[in-house]
C-alpha positions as CSV (number, residue, x, y, z in Angstrom):
1,M,-6.6,10.7,12.8
2,R,-4.6,12.7,15.3
3,A,-4.5,9.7,17.6
4,T,-3.3,7.5,14.8
5,T,-0.7,9.9,13.9
6,Q,0.7,10.3,17.4
7,T,0.8,6.4,17.6
8,M,2.7,6.2,14.3
9,Q,5.2,8.9,15.6
10,Q,6.3,6.6,18.3
11,F,6.9,3.6,15.8
12,T,9.2,5.7,13.5
13,N,12.9,5.1,13.2
14,A,15.4,7.9,12.4
15,K,17.1,5.8,9.8
16,V,14.2,5.9,7.4
17,K,13.2,9.6,8.3
18,N,14.5,11.0,4.9
19,T,13.7,7.9,2.7
20,S,11.3,8.4,-0.2
21,L,8.1,6.4,-0.4
22,E,9.4,4.4,-3.3
23,E,12.5,3.4,-1.3
24,L,10.3,2.5,1.8
25,S,8.3,0.2,-0.6
26,S,11.4,-1.7,-1.6
27,M,12.6,-1.9,2.1
28,Y,9.3,-3.1,3.3
29,R,9.1,-5.9,0.6
30,Q,12.6,-7.1,1.7
31,E,11.9,-6.8,5.3
32,P,8.4,-5.9,6.5
33,M,8.8,-3.7,9.7
34,D,6.3,-1.7,11.6
35,Y,8.4,1.5,11.5
36,I,8.4,1.5,7.7
37,V,4.5,1.5,7.6
38,A,4.6,4.2,10.3
39,E,7.0,6.4,8.3
40,A,4.9,5.9,5.1
41,Y,1.7,6.7,7.1
42,L,3.1,9.9,8.4
43,K,4.4,11.1,4.8
44,L,0.9,10.2,3.4
45,T,-1.3,11.9,6.0
46,N,-2.3,14.8,3.9
47,V,-3.0,12.6,0.9
48,I,-5.3,10.4,3.1
49,F,-7.1,13.4,4.4
50,N,-7.5,14.9,0.9
51,V,-8.8,11.6,-0.5
52,Y,-11.3,11.4,2.6
53,K,-12.8,14.8,2.0
54,K,-14.5,13.6,-1.1
55,Y,-16.3,10.8,0.7
56,T,-18.7,12.6,3.1
57,H,-20.7,9.4,4.1
58,L,-17.7,7.8,5.9
59,E,-16.3,8.4,9.2
60,L,-12.7,9.6,9.4
61,C,-11.7,6.9,11.7
62,D,-13.0,4.3,9.1
63,C,-11.1,6.0,6.3
64,V,-7.9,5.9,8.4
65,S,-8.4,2.2,9.0
66,F,-8.9,1.5,5.3
67,A,-5.7,3.6,4.6
68,L,-3.6,1.5,6.8
69,E,-5.0,-1.5,5.4
70,K,-4.4,-0.4,1.8
71,L,-1.0,1.3,2.7
72,E,0.5,-2.1,3.7
73,M,-0.9,-3.6,0.6
74,C,0.6,-0.7,-1.6
75,L,4.0,-1.1,0.1
76,L,4.0,-4.8,-0.9
77,T,2.6,-4.4,-4.5
78,Y,4.2,-1.1,-5.7
79,V,6.5,-1.6,-8.8
80,P,9.5,0.8,-8.5
81,G,10.3,2.4,-11.9
82,S,6.7,2.3,-12.9
83,S,5.1,5.4,-14.5
84,N,3.3,6.3,-11.3
85,K,4.7,7.6,-8.2
86,F,4.0,5.8,-5.0
87,T,1.8,8.6,-3.8
88,T,-0.5,8.5,-6.9
89,Y,-0.7,4.7,-6.7
90,F,-1.7,4.7,-3.1
91,A,-4.3,7.5,-3.5
92,Q,-5.9,5.7,-6.4
93,V,-6.0,2.4,-4.4
94,L,-7.5,4.2,-1.5
95,R,-10.1,6.1,-3.6
96,N,-11.2,2.6,-5.1
97,K,-11.6,1.2,-1.5
98,L,-13.5,4.1,-0.4
99,R,-15.8,4.2,-3.5
100,E,-16.5,0.5,-3.0
101,E,-17.3,1.0,0.7
102,T,-19.7,3.9,-0.1
103,Q,-21.4,1.8,-2.8
104,R,-21.7,-1.1,-0.3
105,L,-23.2,1.2,2.3
106,N,-25.7,2.6,-0.2
107,W,-26.8,-1.0,-0.9
108,S,-27.0,-2.0,2.7
109,K,-29.4,0.9,3.5
110,R,-31.7,-0.2,0.6
111,C,-31.4,-3.8,1.9
112,V,-32.3,-2.7,5.5
113,I,-35.2,-0.6,4.1
114,F,-36.5,-3.5,2.1
115,N,-36.1,-6.0,4.8
116,S,-37.7,-3.8,7.7
117,T,-41.2,-3.9,6.2
118,S,-43.3,-6.7,7.3
119,L,-44.1,-9.8,5.1
120,Q,-47.8,-8.8,5.5
121,Y,-47.3,-5.3,4.0
122,L,-45.3,-6.8,1.1
123,M,-48.1,-9.4,0.4
124,E,-50.7,-6.4,0.4
125,E,-48.4,-4.5,-2.1
126,G,-48.5,-7.4,-4.4
127,F,-45.3,-9.3,-3.7
128,D,-45.7,-13.1,-4.2
129,C,-43.4,-15.7,-2.6
130,T,-43.1,-18.4,-5.2
131,G,-40.2,-20.9,-5.5
132,G,-38.3,-19.2,-2.8
133,H,-38.0,-16.0,-4.7
134,Q,-39.6,-12.8,-4.1
135,V,-41.4,-11.8,-7.4
136,A,-43.0,-8.4,-7.8
137,D,-45.9,-7.6,-9.9
138,P,-44.7,-6.0,-13.1
139,I,-44.0,-2.3,-12.6
140,T,-44.9,0.4,-15.0
141,L,-41.6,1.7,-16.7
142,P,-41.2,5.3,-17.5
143,D,-41.8,6.2,-21.2
144,T,-38.3,7.8,-21.4
145,L,-36.7,4.3,-21.7
146,T,-35.6,2.9,-25.0
147,K,-36.9,-0.4,-26.3
148,N,-33.6,-2.1,-25.5
149,E,-33.5,-0.6,-21.8
150,A,-37.2,-1.7,-21.3
151,T,-36.3,-5.2,-22.6
152,Y,-33.2,-5.2,-20.3
153,C,-35.3,-4.4,-17.3
154,K,-38.0,-7.1,-18.0
155,L,-35.1,-9.6,-18.5
156,L,-33.6,-8.6,-15.2
157,A,-36.9,-8.9,-13.5
158,M,-37.4,-12.3,-14.9
159,D,-34.0,-13.3,-13.6
160,Y,-33.1,-14.3,-17.1
161,G,-29.3,-15.0,-16.4
162,T,-26.0,-13.4,-16.5
163,N,-25.2,-10.2,-18.4
164,K,-23.4,-12.3,-21.0
165,E,-26.5,-14.4,-21.6
166,I,-28.7,-11.3,-21.7
167,A,-26.4,-9.6,-24.2
168,E,-26.4,-12.6,-26.4
169,F,-30.2,-12.7,-26.2
170,M,-30.5,-9.1,-27.0
171,S,-27.7,-9.3,-29.8
172,V,-25.6,-6.5,-28.2
173,S,-22.2,-6.6,-26.5
174,V,-21.7,-6.7,-22.7
175,M,-20.1,-3.2,-22.8
176,T,-23.4,-1.9,-24.4
177,L,-25.3,-3.4,-21.4
178,C,-22.9,-1.6,-19.1
179,N,-23.6,1.6,-20.7
180,M,-27.3,0.8,-20.7
181,R,-27.2,0.1,-16.9
182,R,-25.5,3.5,-16.4
183,S,-28.3,5.3,-18.4
184,L,-30.9,3.3,-16.5
185,R,-29.6,4.3,-13.2
186,Q,-30.0,8.0,-14.2
187,K,-33.4,7.5,-15.6
188,L,-34.7,5.3,-12.8
189,E,-33.2,7.2,-9.9
190,C,-36.6,8.7,-9.2
191,L,-38.0,5.3,-8.5
192,L,-35.6,4.5,-5.7
């Protein structure tokens, strides 16, 4: 982060030194210049670091890279006069990106663990390769699941269809399925 800050200081321009972030956004939309991004980055360094502190699984250099990517996007998309200040808008966009990135990393780790086991081991454990899909033997679900949660798990295991199709089949709304998934994540966390 220090190296990036030093690099950005070389690109700054004295004429935008005392300009607010909202004004920098308007200027950048009219004429995209590197010195505007550099000045905005220097003004937001503390915000970037404070957002980064909450995401311990990411490297600081990755966070800075994502911050620069999202900073340019925010400079282009910020609507002046909206209810949010530019700093709030940028911080939320960066938080969303880092959350998305940590969720992706979590999925990647599970995928690597799953794919690192040998096919012979999977066959011994009861996996069957039929029709190009890997289908597991039915697992025993915990007794703490409600009837709808158990049904939802079984439909997912059968690859029944989209959430909309499952919601229609179960006669519930898609939002109810979202809440059910959140509850299932908590209840089935011990199985992961």
